[in-house]
C-alpha positions as a Markdown table, in Angstrom:
| # | Residue | x | y | z |
|---|---|---|---|---|
| 1 | Unk | -35.5 | 78.4 | -84.2 |
| 2 | Unk | -38.8 | 77.3 | -85.8 |
| 3 | Unk | -41.9 | 79.2 | -84.6 |
| 4 | Unk | -43.5 | 77.4 | -81.7 |
| 5 | Unk | -40.6 | 75.1 | -81.0 |
| 6 | Unk | -40.0 | 74.7 | -77.3 |
| 7 | Unk | -36.3 | 75.2 | -76.5 |
| 8 | Unk | -34.0 | 73.5 | -73.9 |
| 9 | Unk | -32.5 | 76.3 | -71.7 |
| 10 | Unk | -29.2 | 75.6 | -70.1 |
| 11 | Unk | -27.5 | 77.1 | -67.0 |
| 12 | Unk | -30.6 | 78.9 | -65.7 |
| 13 | Unk | -30.3 | 80.5 | -62.3 |
| 14 | Unk | -33.5 | 80.4 | -60.2 |
| 15 | Unk | -34.0 | 83.9 | -58.7 |
| 16 | Unk | -37.1 | 83.9 | -56.5 |
| 17 | Unk | -40.2 | 82.1 | -55.3 |
| 18 | Unk | -43.5 | 82.7 | -57.2 |
| 19 | Unk | -47.1 | 81.8 | -56.6 |
| 20 | Unk | -48.4 | 78.3 | -56.5 |
| 21 | Unk | -45.1 | 77.0 | -55.2 |
| 22 | Unk | -43.2 | 77.6 | -58.4 |
| 23 | Unk | -40.0 | 79.6 | -58.8 |
| 24 | Unk | -38.9 | 82.3 | -61.2 |
| 25 | Unk | -36.0 | 82.7 | -63.5 |
| 26 | Unk | -35.5 | 85.4 | -66.1 |
| 27 | Unk | -34.5 | 84.6 | -69.7 |
| 28 | Unk | -34.1 | 87.3 | -72.4 |
| 29 | Unk | -36.6 | 89.6 | -70.5 |
| 30 | Unk | -39.1 | 86.8 | -70.2 |
| 31 | Unk | -40.3 | 85.3 | -66.9 |
| 32 | Unk | -39.7 | 81.6 | -66.7 |
| 33 | Unk | -41.7 | 79.6 | -64.2 |
| 34 | Unk | -40.1 | 76.4 | -63.0 |
| 35 | Unk | -41.6 | 74.0 | -60.3 |
| 36 | Unk | -39.5 | 71.9 | -57.8 |
| 37 | Unk | -36.8 | 74.6 | -57.6 |
| 38 | Unk | -35.7 | 77.2 | -55.1 |
| 39 | Unk | -33.7 | 80.4 | -55.4 |
| 40 | Unk | -30.0 | 79.7 | -56.0 |
| 41 | Unk | -30.5 | 76.5 | -58.1 |
| 42 | Unk | -28.8 | 76.4 | -61.4 |
| 43 | Unk | -30.6 | 74.1 | -63.8 |
| 44 | Unk | -31.3 | 73.1 | -67.4 |
| 45 | Unk | -34.9 | 73.6 | -68.2 |
| 46 | Unk | -37.1 | 72.1 | -71.0 |
| 47 | Unk | -39.7 | 74.6 | -71.9 |
| 48 | Unk | -43.2 | 73.1 | -71.9 |
| 49 | Unk | -45.2 | 76.3 | -72.5 |
| 50 | Unk | -44.4 | 79.5 | -74.4 |
| 51 | Unk | -46.4 | 82.7 | -74.3 |
| 52 | Unk | -45.5 | 86.3 | -75.3 |
| 53 | Unk | -44.5 | 87.4 | -71.8 |
| 54 | Unk | -43.6 | 84.2 | -70.0 |
| 55 | Unk | -42.6 | 80.6 | -70.3 |
| 56 | Unk | -43.1 | 77.5 | -68.2 |
| 57 | Unk | -40.7 | 74.5 | -68.0 |
| 58 | Unk | -39.4 | 71.5 | -66.1 |
| 59 | Unk | -36.0 | 70.7 | -64.8 |
| 60 | Unk | -34.1 | 68.1 | -66.8 |
| 61 | Unk | -30.7 | 68.5 | -65.2 |
| 62 | Unk | -29.5 | 70.2 | -62.0 |
| 63 | Unk | -26.0 | 71.7 | -62.4 |
| 64 | Unk | -25.8 | 73.3 | -59.0 |
| 65 | Unk | -28.1 | 73.2 | -56.0 |
| 66 | Unk | -29.0 | 76.2 | -53.9 |
| 67 | Unk | -27.2 | 76.7 | -50.5 |
| 68 | Unk | -30.7 | 77.1 | -49.1 |
| 69 | Unk | -31.5 | 73.4 | -49.7 |
| 70 | Unk | -31.7 | 71.1 | -46.7 |
| 71 | Unk | -32.1 | 67.4 | -46.2 |
| 72 | Unk | -35.6 | 66.0 | -46.5 |
| 73 | Unk | -36.9 | 63.1 | -44.4 |
| 74 | Unk | -39.5 | 61.9 | -46.9 |
| 75 | Unk | -38.9 | 59.3 | -49.6 |
| 76 | Unk | -41.8 | 60.6 | -51.6 |
| 77 | Unk | -40.6 | 64.2 | -51.9 |
| 78 | Unk | -40.7 | 65.5 | -55.4 |
| 79 | Unk | -43.2 | 62.8 | -56.5 |
| 80 | Unk | -46.4 | 63.1 | -54.5 |
| 81 | Unk | -46.4 | 66.9 | -54.6 |
| 82 | Unk | -47.7 | 67.3 | -51.1 |
| 83 | Unk | -44.7 | 69.1 | -49.5 |
| 84 | Unk | -43.1 | 71.0 | -52.2 |
| 85 | Unk | -41.0 | 73.1 | -49.8 |
| 86 | Unk | -39.8 | 70.4 | -47.5 |
| 87 | Unk | -36.3 | 71.1 | -48.8 |
| 88 | Unk | -36.4 | 74.7 | -47.6 |
| 89 | Unk | -35.6 | 75.9 | -44.1 |
| 90 | Unk | -38.9 | 76.8 | -42.4 |
| 91 | Unk | -37.8 | 80.4 | -41.6 |
| 92 | Unk | -37.3 | 80.9 | -45.4 |
| 93 | Unk | -40.7 | 79.4 | -46.1 |
| 94 | Unk | -42.3 | 82.0 | -43.8 |
| 95 | Unk | -40.3 | 84.8 | -45.4 |
| 96 | Unk | -41.4 | 83.8 | -48.9 |
| 97 | Unk | -45.1 | 83.5 | -47.8 |
| 98 | Unk | -45.2 | 86.9 | -46.1 |
| 99 | Unk | -43.6 | 88.5 | -49.2 |
| 100 | Unk | -46.1 | 86.8 | -51.5 |
| 101 | Unk | -49.0 | 88.2 | -49.5 |
| 102 | Unk | -47.6 | 91.7 | -49.5 |
| 103 | Unk | -46.9 | 91.5 | -53.2 |
| 104 | Unk | -50.5 | 90.4 | -54.0 |
| 105 | Unk | -52.1 | 93.1 | -51.8 |
| 106 | Unk | -50.0 | 95.8 | -53.4 |
| 107 | Unk | -50.1 | 94.6 | -57.0 |
| 108 | Unk | -53.6 | 93.3 | -57.3 |
| 109 | Unk | -55.4 | 95.1 | -54.5 |
| 110 | Unk | -53.5 | 98.4 | -54.8 |
| 111 | Unk | -53.4 | 98.4 | -51.0 |
| 112 | Unk | -51.3 | 101.0 | -49.1 |
| 113 | Unk | -49.7 | 98.7 | -46.6 |
| 114 | Unk | -49.4 | 99.7 | -43.0 |
| 115 | Unk | -49.3 | 97.7 | -39.8 |
| 116 | Unk | -48.3 | 94.4 | -41.5 |
| 117 | Unk | -47.7 | 92.0 | -38.6 |
| 118 | Unk | -45.1 | 89.3 | -38.7 |
| 119 | Unk | -46.4 | 85.9 | -40.0 |
| 120 | Unk | -47.5 | 83.5 | -37.3 |
| 121 | Unk | -45.5 | 80.3 | -37.9 |
| 122 | Unk | -46.7 | 76.8 | -37.0 |
| 123 | Unk | -45.1 | 75.3 | -33.9 |
| 124 | Unk | -45.4 | 71.9 | -35.6 |
| 125 | Unk | -44.0 | 71.6 | -39.1 |
| 126 | Unk | -44.4 | 67.8 | -39.3 |
| 127 | Unk | -47.4 | 65.7 | -38.4 |
| 128 | Unk | -49.6 | 68.8 | -38.1 |
| 129 | Unk | -52.6 | 67.8 | -40.3 |
| 130 | Unk | -55.8 | 66.4 | -38.7 |
| 131 | Unk | -57.2 | 65.1 | -42.0 |
| 132 | Unk | -55.8 | 63.3 | -45.0 |
| 133 | Unk | -57.5 | 61.7 | -48.0 |
| 134 | Unk | -55.9 | 58.8 | -49.8 |
| 135 | Unk | -56.9 | 57.1 | -53.1 |
| 136 | Unk | -56.7 | 53.4 | -54.0 |
| 137 | Unk | -55.4 | 52.6 | -57.5 |
| 138 | Unk | -55.1 | 49.3 | -59.4 |
| 139 | Unk | -51.6 | 50.3 | -60.6 |
| 140 | Unk | -49.1 | 52.5 | -58.8 |
| 141 | Unk | -47.4 | 55.5 | -60.4 |
| 142 | Unk | -43.9 | 54.9 | -61.8 |
| 143 | Unk | -41.4 | 57.7 | -61.5 |
| 144 | Unk | -39.4 | 59.0 | -64.5 |
| 145 | Unk | -36.3 | 57.3 | -62.9 |
| 146 | Unk | -38.1 | 53.9 | -62.7 |
| 147 | Unk | -39.3 | 54.2 | -66.3 |
| 148 | Unk | -35.7 | 54.8 | -67.5 |
| 149 | Unk | -34.6 | 51.5 | -66.0 |
| 150 | Unk | -34.2 | 48.7 | -68.5 |
| 151 | Unk | -35.6 | 46.1 | -66.2 |
| 152 | Unk | -39.3 | 45.4 | -66.0 |
| 153 | Unk | -41.0 | 46.9 | -62.9 |
| 154 | Unk | -44.2 | 45.4 | -61.5 |
| 155 | Unk | -47.2 | 47.9 | -61.4 |
| 156 | Unk | -48.5 | 46.8 | -58.0 |
| 157 | Unk | -51.6 | 48.4 | -56.5 |
| 158 | Unk | -51.3 | 51.7 | -54.6 |
| 159 | Unk | -52.8 | 53.5 | -51.7 |
| 160 | Unk | -51.7 | 57.1 | -51.6 |
| 161 | Unk | -51.9 | 60.5 | -53.2 |
| 162 | Unk | -52.7 | 61.6 | -56.7 |
| 163 | Unk | -49.8 | 62.9 | -58.8 |
| 164 | Unk | -50.3 | 66.6 | -59.3 |
| 165 | Unk | -52.2 | 67.3 | -62.5 |
| 166 | Unk | -52.7 | 63.6 | -63.3 |
| 167 | Unk | -56.2 | 62.4 | -62.3 |
| 168 | Unk | -55.5 | 58.7 | -62.9 |
| 169 | Unk | -52.0 | 58.4 | -61.4 |
| 170 | Unk | -51.5 | 57.6 | -57.7 |
| 171 | Unk | -48.2 | 57.6 | -55.7 |
| 172 | Unk | -48.0 | 54.6 | -53.3 |
| 173 | Unk | -47.3 | 56.1 | -49.9 |
| 174 | Unk | -45.2 | 54.2 | -47.4 |
| 175 | Unk | -44.9 | 56.9 | -44.7 |
| 176 | Unk | -46.4 | 60.3 | -44.7 |
| 177 | Unk | -45.0 | 63.0 | -42.4 |
| 178 | Unk | -48.1 | 65.2 | -42.5 |
| 179 | Unk | -50.4 | 63.3 | -40.1 |
| 180 | Unk | -49.5 | 61.7 | -36.8 |
| 181 | Unk | -50.3 | 58.3 | -35.3 |
| 182 | Unk | -52.2 | 56.2 | -36.1 |
| 183 | Unk | -52.6 | 57.5 | -39.7 |
| 184 | Unk | -49.7 | 55.6 | -41.3 |
| 185 | Unk | -50.4 | 52.5 | -39.4 |
| 186 | Unk | -54.0 | 52.4 | -40.4 |
| 187 | Unk | -53.4 | 53.1 | -44.1 |
| 188 | Unk | -50.6 | 50.4 | -44.3 |
| 189 | Unk | -52.8 | 47.9 | -42.5 |
| 190 | Unk | -55.7 | 48.4 | -44.9 |
| 191 | Unk | -53.4 | 48.1 | -47.9 |
| 192 | Unk | -51.7 | 44.9 | -46.7 |
| 193 | Unk | -55.1 | 43.4 | -45.7 |
| 194 | Unk | -56.5 | 44.1 | -49.1 |
| 195 | Unk | -53.6 | 42.5 | -50.9 |
| 196 | Unk | -53.6 | 39.4 | -48.6 |
| 197 | Unk | -57.4 | 38.9 | -49.1 |
| 198 | Unk | -57.5 | 39.7 | -52.9 |
| 199 | Unk | -59.6 | 42.8 | -52.6 |
| 200 | Unk | -59.5 | 44.9 | -55.8 |
| 201 | Unk | -58.2 | 48.4 | -55.9 |
| 202 | Unk | -60.1 | 50.9 | -57.9 |
| 203 | Unk | -59.3 | 51.5 | -61.6 |
| 204 | Unk | -60.3 | 55.0 | -62.3 |
| 205 | Unk | -60.2 | 54.7 | -66.1 |
| 206 | Unk | -62.2 | 51.4 | -66.1 |
| 207 | Unk | -64.5 | 52.8 | -63.4 |
| 208 | Unk | -64.3 | 49.5 | -61.4 |
| 209 | Unk | -62.9 | 48.1 | -58.3 |
| 210 | Unk | -63.9 | 47.5 | -54.6 |
| 211 | Unk | -61.6 | 49.8 | -52.6 |
| 212 | Unk | -61.9 | 53.4 | -53.7 |
| 213 | Unk | -60.8 | 56.1 | -51.2 |
| 214 | Unk | -59.8 | 56.4 | -47.6 |
| 215 | Unk | -60.2 | 59.4 | -45.2 |
| 216 | Unk | -58.5 | 59.6 | -41.8 |
| 217 | Unk | -59.3 | 62.3 | -39.4 |
| 218 | Unk | -57.4 | 62.7 | -36.0 |
| 219 | Unk | -58.5 | 65.2 | -33.4 |
| 220 | Unk | -56.6 | 67.1 | -30.7 |
| 221 | Unk | -58.9 | 65.3 | -28.2 |
| 222 | Unk | -57.3 | 61.9 | -29.2 |
| 223 | Unk | -60.3 | 60.7 | -31.2 |
| 224 | Unk | -59.9 | 59.2 | -34.7 |
| 225 | Unk | -62.3 | 58.9 | -37.6 |
| 226 | Unk | -61.8 | 56.5 | -40.5 |
| 227 | Unk | -64.0 | 56.6 | -43.6 |
| 228 | Unk | -63.6 | 54.0 | -46.4 |
| 229 | Unk | -65.3 | 54.5 | -49.7 |
| 230 | Unk | -66.2 | 51.3 | -51.7 |
| 231 | Unk | -66.8 | 51.3 | -55.4 |
| 232 | Unk | -69.6 | 48.7 | -55.0 |
| 233 | Unk | -71.3 | 46.8 | -52.3 |
| 234 | Unk | -69.9 | 43.4 | -51.1 |
| 235 | Unk | -71.2 | 43.1 | -47.6 |
| 236 | Unk | -69.2 | 40.0 | -46.6 |
| 237 | Unk | -65.9 | 41.6 | -47.8 |
| 238 | Unk | -66.8 | 45.0 | -46.4 |
| 239 | Unk | -67.7 | 43.8 | -43.0 |
| 240 | Unk | -64.7 | 41.5 | -42.7 |
| 241 | Unk | -62.3 | 44.4 | -43.5 |
| 242 | Unk | -64.1 | 46.9 | -41.1 |
| 243 | Unk | -64.3 | 44.4 | -38.3 |
| 244 | Unk | -60.6 | 43.5 | -38.6 |
| 245 | Unk | -59.7 | 47.2 | -38.8 |
| 246 | Unk | -61.6 | 47.9 | -35.6 |
| 247 | Unk | -60.0 | 44.9 | -33.9 |
| 248 | Unk | -56.5 | 46.0 | -34.8 |
| 249 | Unk | -57.1 | 49.7 | -34.0 |
| 250 | Unk | -59.4 | 50.1 | -31.0 |
| 251 | Unk | -58.4 | 53.7 | -30.8 |
| 252 | Unk | -60.7 | 54.4 | -33.9 |
| 253 | Unk | -63.7 | 56.1 | -32.3 |
| 254 | Unk | -65.6 | 56.6 | -35.5 |
| 255 | Unk | -65.4 | 53.9 | -38.2 |
| 256 | Unk | -67.5 | 54.8 | -41.2 |
| 257 | Unk | -68.1 | 53.7 | -44.8 |
| 258 | Unk | -69.8 | 54.7 | -48.0 |
| 259 | Unk | -70.8 | 52.9 | -51.2 |
| 260 | Unk | -69.8 | 55.3 | -54.0 |
| 261 | Unk | -70.9 | 54.1 | -57.4 |
| 262 | Unk | -70.6 | 57.6 | -59.0 |
| 263 | Unk | -68.0 | 58.6 | -61.6 |
| 264 | Unk | -66.3 | 61.0 | -59.2 |
| 265 | Unk | -64.9 | 60.7 | -55.6 |
| 266 | Unk | -66.9 | 63.6 | -54.1 |
| 267 | Unk | -68.8 | 62.3 | -51.1 |
| 268 | Unk | -70.9 | 65.4 | -50.2 |
| 269 | Unk | -74.0 | 64.0 | -51.8 |
| 270 | Unk | -73.5 | 60.4 | -50.5 |
| 271 | Unk | -74.8 | 58.6 | -47.4 |
| 272 | Unk | -71.9 | 57.9 | -45.1 |
| 273 | Unk | -72.8 | 55.1 | -42.7 |
| 274 | Unk | -71.4 | 54.5 | -39.2 |
| 275 | Unk | -70.1 | 50.9 | -38.9 |
| 276 | Unk | -68.9 | 51.3 | -35.3 |
| 277 | Unk | -68.4 | 54.0 | -32.7 |
| 278 | Unk | -69.9 | 57.4 | -33.1 |
| 279 | Unk | -70.7 | 59.3 | -36.3 |
| 280 | Unk | -68.5 | 62.2 | -35.3 |
| 281 | Unk | -65.4 | 63.3 | -33.4 |
| 282 | Unk | -64.7 | 66.4 | -31.3 |
| 283 | Unk | -62.1 | 69.1 | -31.5 |
| 284 | Unk | -61.6 | 71.4 | -28.5 |
| 285 | Unk | -60.2 | 74.9 | -27.9 |
| 286 | Unk | -60.5 | 77.2 | -24.9 |
| 287 | Unk | -62.9 | 74.8 | -23.3 |
| 288 | Unk | -65.2 | 74.8 | -26.3 |
| 289 | Unk | -66.1 | 71.6 | -28.1 |
| 290 | Unk | -66.6 | 71.4 | -31.8 |
| 291 | Unk | -68.4 | 68.4 | -33.4 |
| 292 | Unk | -66.8 | 67.2 | -36.6 |
| 293 | Unk | -68.9 | 64.9 | -38.8 |
| 294 | Unk | -67.7 | 63.0 | -41.9 |
| 295 | Unk | -68.6 | 65.9 | -44.2 |
| 296 | Unk | -67.7 | 68.7 | -41.9 |
| 297 | Unk | -65.0 | 71.3 | -42.7 |
| 298 | Unk | -62.5 | 72.1 | -40.0 |
| 299 | Unk | -59.1 | 73.7 | -40.4 |
| 300 | Unk | -56.7 | 70.9 | -41.1 |
| 301 | Unk | -54.0 | 72.2 | -38.6 |
| 302 | Unk | -55.8 | 72.1 | -35.3 |
| 303 | Unk | -53.1 | 73.8 | -33.2 |
| 304 | Unk | -52.6 | 76.6 | -35.7 |
| 305 | Unk | -56.4 | 77.0 | -36.2 |
| 306 | Unk | -56.5 | 78.2 | -32.6 |
| 307 | Unk | -54.0 | 80.9 | -33.3 |
| 308 | Unk | -55.9 | 81.9 | -36.5 |
| 309 | Unk | -59.1 | 82.3 | -34.6 |
| 310 | Unk | -57.4 | 84.2 | -31.8 |
| 311 | Unk | -55.9 | 86.6 | -34.3 |
| 312 | Unk | -59.3 | 87.0 | -36.0 |
| 313 | Unk | -61.0 | 87.7 | -32.6 |
| 314 | Unk | -58.3 | 90.2 | -31.7 |
| 315 | Unk | -58.6 | 92.1 | -34.9 |
| 316 | Unk | -62.4 | 92.2 | -34.6 |
| 317 | Unk | -61.9 | 94.1 | -31.3 |
| 318 | Unk | -65.3 | 93.1 | -29.8 |
| 319 | Unk | -66.6 | 94.8 | -26.7 |
| 320 | Unk | -69.7 | 92.5 | -26.1 |
| 321 | Unk | -72.2 | 94.9 | -27.7 |
| 322 | Unk | -71.7 | 94.1 | -31.4 |
| 323 | Unk | -73.9 | 92.3 | -33.9 |
| 324 | Unk | -71.5 | 90.1 | -35.9 |
| 325 | Unk | -72.1 | 88.4 | -39.2 |
| 326 | Unk | -69.9 | 85.4 | -39.8 |
| 327 | Unk | -69.9 | 84.7 | -43.5 |
| 328 | Unk | -68.9 | 81.2 | -44.9 |
| 329 | Unk | -69.2 | 80.1 | -41.3 |
| 330 | Unk | -68.7 | 76.3 | -42.0 |
| 331 | Unk | -69.4 | 74.4 | -38.8 |
| 332 | Unk | -69.6 | 77.7 | -36.9 |
| 333 | Unk | -66.2 | 77.4 | -35.4 |
| 334 | Unk | -65.3 | 81.1 | -35.6 |
| 335 | Unk | -68.9 | 82.1 | -34.8 |
| 336 | Unk | -68.9 | 80.1 | -31.6 |
| 337 | Unk | -65.4 | 81.0 | -30.7 |
| 338 | Unk | -66.2 | 84.8 | -30.7 |
| 339 | Unk | -69.8 | 84.5 | -29.4 |
| 340 | Unk | -68.8 | 85.1 | -25.7 |
| 341 | Unk | -67.5 | 88.6 | -26.7 |
| 342 | Unk | -70.5 | 89.7 | -28.9 |
| 343 | Unk | -74.1 | 90.6 | -28.4 |
| 344 | Unk | -75.2 | 88.2 | -31.2 |
| 345 | Unk | -73.6 | 86.3 | -34.1 |
| 346 | Unk | -75.3 | 85.4 | -37.4 |
| 347 | Unk | -73.6 | 82.6 | -39.4 |
| 348 | Unk | -74.2 | 81.8 | -43.0 |
| 349 | Unk | -72.9 | 78.8 | -44.9 |
| 350 | Unk | -73.7 | 76.9 | -48.1 |
| 351 | Unk | -73.5 | 73.3 | -46.8 |
| 352 | Unk | -76.7 | 72.3 | -44.8 |
| 353 | Unk | -74.9 | 69.6 | -42.9 |
| 354 | Unk | -72.3 | 72.1 | -41.7 |
| 355 | Unk | -75.0 | 74.4 | -40.5 |
| 356 | Unk | -76.6 | 71.6 | -38.5 |
| 357 | Unk | -73.2 | 71.0 | -36.9 |
| 358 | Unk | -72.8 | 74.7 | -36.2 |
| 359 | Unk | -76.1 | 74.7 | -34.3 |
| 360 | Unk | -75.1 | 71.6 | -32.4 |
| 361 | Unk | -71.8 | 73.2 | -31.5 |
| 362 | Unk | -73.6 | 76.1 | -30.0 |
| 363 | Unk | -75.9 | 73.9 | -28.1 |
| 364 | Unk | -73.3 | 71.6 | -26.6 |
| 365 | Unk | -71.3 | 74.7 | -25.5 |
| 366 | Unk | -74.3 | 76.4 | -24.0 |
| 367 | Unk | -74.0 | 79.3 | -26.5 |
| 368 | Unk | -77.4 | 81.0 | -27.0 |
| 369 | Unk | -76.5 | 84.2 | -29.0 |
| 370 | Unk | -75.8 | 82.5 | -32.3 |
| 371 | Unk | -78.1 | 81.9 | -35.3 |
| 372 | Unk | -77.2 | 80.0 | -38.4 |
| 373 | Unk | -78.6 | 79.9 | -41.9 |
| 374 | Unk | -77.8 | 77.5 | -44.8 |
| 375 | Unk | -77.9 | 78.6 | -48.5 |
| 376 | Unk | -76.0 | 80.4 | -51.2 |
| 377 | Unk | -74.3 | 83.5 | -49.8 |
| 378 | Unk | -75.2 | 85.7 | -52.7 |
| 379 | Unk | -78.9 | 84.7 | -52.3 |
| 380 | Unk | -79.3 | 84.8 | -48.5 |
| 381 | Unk | -77.2 | 87.9 | -47.7 |
| 382 | Unk | -79.4 | 90.7 | -49.1 |
| 383 | Unk | -81.0 | 93.9 | -47.8 |
| 384 | Unk | -84.1 | 92.2 | -46.5 |
| 385 | Unk | -82.0 | 89.7 | -44.5 |
| 386 | Unk | -80.0 | 92.5 | -42.9 |
| 387 | Unk | -83.2 | 94.5 | -42.2 |
| 388 | Unk | -84.6 | 91.4 | -40.4 |
| 389 | Unk | -81.5 | 90.5 | -38.4 |
| 390 | Unk | -80.1 | 93.9 | -37.7 |
| 391 | Unk | -77.3 | 96.0 | -39.0 |
| 392 | Unk | -73.9 | 94.3 | -38.5 |
| 393 | Unk | -71.3 | 96.2 | -36.5 |
| 394 | Unk | -68.6 | 93.7 | -37.6 |
| 395 | Unk | -68.5 | 91.3 | -40.5 |
| 396 | Unk | -66.1 | 88.3 | -40.4 |
| 397 | Unk | -65.8 | 86.6 | -43.8 |
| 398 | Unk | -63.8 | 83.5 | -44.5 |
| 399 | Unk | -64.6 | 82.5 | -48.2 |
| 400 | Unk | -63.2 | 79.6 | -50.2 |
| 401 | Unk | -60.2 | 80.1 | -52.5 |
| 402 | Unk | -62.3 | 81.8 | -55.2 |
| 403 | Unk | -63.0 | 84.7 | -52.9 |
| 404 | Unk | -66.4 | 86.4 | -52.5 |
| 405 | Unk | -69.0 | 86.7 | -55.2 |
| 406 | Unk | -69.3 | 90.4 | -56.4 |
| 407 | Unk | -72.9 | 90.4 | -55.2 |
| 408 | Unk | -71.8 | 89.5 | -51.7 |
| 409 | Unk | -69.2 | 92.3 | -51.8 |
| 410 | Unk | -71.8 | 94.8 | -52.9 |
| 411 | Unk | -74.2 | 93.7 | -50.1 |
| 412 | Unk | -71.4 | 94.1 | -47.5 |
| 413 | Unk | -70.7 | 97.6 | -48.8 |
| 414 | Unk | -74.4 | 98.5 | -48.5 |
| 415 | Unk | -74.5 | 97.1 | -44.9 |
| 416 | Unk | -71.6 | 99.5 | -44.0 |
| 417 | Unk | -70.3 | 97.6 | -40.9 |
| 418 | Unk | -67.7 | 99.5 | -38.9 |
| 419 | Unk | -65.2 | 96.8 | -39.3 |
| 420 | Unk | -64.6 | 93.8 | -41.6 |
| 421 | Unk | -62.2 | 91.0 | -40.8 |
| 422 | Unk | -61.4 | 89.2 | -44.0 |
| 423 | Unk | -59.8 | 85.7 | -43.5 |
| 424 | Unk | -58.5 | 84.2 | -46.7 |
| 425 | Unk | -56.6 | 81.1 | -47.9 |
| 426 | Unk | -55.8 | 82.9 | -51.2 |
| 427 | Unk | -54.3 | 86.4 | -50.9 |
| 428 | Unk | -54.7 | 87.0 | -54.7 |
| 429 | Unk | -58.5 | 86.7 | -54.6 |
| 430 | Unk | -58.5 | 88.5 | -51.3 |
| 431 | Unk | -56.6 | 91.4 | -52.8 |
| 432 | Unk | -59.1 | 91.5 | -55.7 |
| 433 | Unk | -62.0 | 91.8 | -53.2 |
| 434 | Unk | -60.2 | 94.4 | -51.2 |
| 435 | Unk | -59.9 | 96.6 | -54.3 |
| 436 | Unk | -63.6 | 96.4 | -54.8 |
| 437 | Unk | -64.1 | 97.6 | -51.2 |
| 438 | Unk | -61.4 | 100.3 | -51.4 |
| 439 | Unk | -63.7 | 103.3 | -52.1 |
| 440 | Unk | -65.4 | 102.7 | -48.7 |
| 441 | Unk | -62.8 | 100.8 | -46.6 |
| 442 | Unk | -59.2 | 101.1 | -45.7 |
| 443 | Unk | -56.9 | 98.4 | -44.6 |
| 444 | Unk | -55.9 | 98.8 | -41.0 |
| 445 | Unk | -53.9 | 95.7 | -40.3 |
| 446 | Unk | -52.6 | 92.5 | -42.1 |
| 447 | Unk | -51.9 | 89.3 | -40.2 |
| 448 | Unk | -50.5 | 86.3 | -42.2 |
| 449 | Unk | -50.8 | 82.9 | -40.5 |
| 450 | Unk | -49.0 | 79.8 | -41.8 |
| 451 | Unk | -51.4 | 76.8 | -41.5 |
| 452 | Unk | -49.6 | 74.6 | -44.0 |
| 453 | Unk | -45.8 | 74.2 | -43.5 |
| 454 | Unk | -43.8 | 72.9 | -46.5 |
| 455 | Unk | -46.5 | 74.1 | -48.9 |
| 456 | Unk | -47.0 | 77.4 | -50.7 |
| 457 | Unk | -50.4 | 77.8 | -49.1 |
| 458 | Unk | -50.9 | 80.5 | -46.4 |
| 459 | Unk | -53.8 | 82.1 | -44.7 |
| 460 | Unk | -54.1 | 85.9 | -44.3 |
| 461 | Unk | -56.3 | 88.1 | -42.2 |
| 462 | Unk | -57.0 | 91.7 | -43.1 |
| 463 | Unk | -58.8 | 94.2 | -40.9 |
| 464 | Unk | -60.7 | 96.9 | -42.8 |
| 465 | Unk | -62.3 | 100.0 | -41.2 |
| 466 | Unk | -65.0 | 102.1 | -42.7 |
| 467 | Unk | -63.7 | 105.4 | -44.0 |
| 468 | Unk | -65.1 | 108.5 | -42.3 |
């Protein structure tokens, strides 16, 4: 075989699940990563990437399917990439997720595992998301099967999800099983209205088009927020669409829009305007209300978020006399949720709009023992900040996927709280941070929580106690 040539491997048996939703096979002492497979599949694999110790590839032929596979309800499975494990029984998904967390903590964090609690599964495995983001595209994505057909296929406009790894390809979604009513109905109405009235769908390569992105948020309170991003202003067309949408769906309590003429779809720096209704919706748990604005972060599985926060509060073991720092507080959901059982809670978050929502959330719930600050965590959380606000007895930290900045870790270590509750959506970076704290803290408990059924994503909570 010529050097660098990528081989076709036949009769490869998939052995186990790996990170990022991929699966693993072993070929001549090399690890082979293969997406869209599950343990027990026997497949032919075209290698797409070769390295000294591992390979990556894609399935070109399935010779035998795993006995673990189950029927999937979604016509878009395997194309949109949103529910990669929809063909796996849910109990197996939970088993693989728990194992991945333990593997990461032991391999990366060198953690001596004890008191690993069973993963908390989601009661709802379908229609569990409260937020989805869709993209308009001038031409829908064609699957490999469609391309192989000899007949010409019309590239009609699309409203759906980006194909994984392809920024300019969008799968046209007919029915999504991730978000409940009225999400599918709203999306399909907007698409059909646009086609009937000749509204242009965005062409990301040409950077032109009227309809650009769509965000739908649904709350456990029954409220619905819809945000449409337009690529340019056309007041007549915009108002006609929004008015008709409101007429057809009176249950929309917050109808908003934004004119986004930038080169990217990020809306955090854009003015989002309320067309009708309120500029927010509310979530509720344990009698507490949480205001959710168009830019607010809130856990996308409302029901399971409650169990995540309950587990966090339980591990924090608050008596009512503690000073608690809530790092990466977002809209202050955890801070306000635990405030009744603490002396005071200090929340820190990068996004100013989120901090304003956190303050409002405290006010509308009559919570007076919280204080919130906006800014970069590594700049705000320093020795002078701690001196001013008091030594933390407990630190709760819920960073983004990248984990905590090393400066933040060092400041936490200098603060020496008695307990740290580390909530993470990425157990690999969590494990890395735990190793940095290992000289001073030991892991007392591990509680995985599945927020995202049918995906490889999983939350994990770790309780750390200061060594004596």
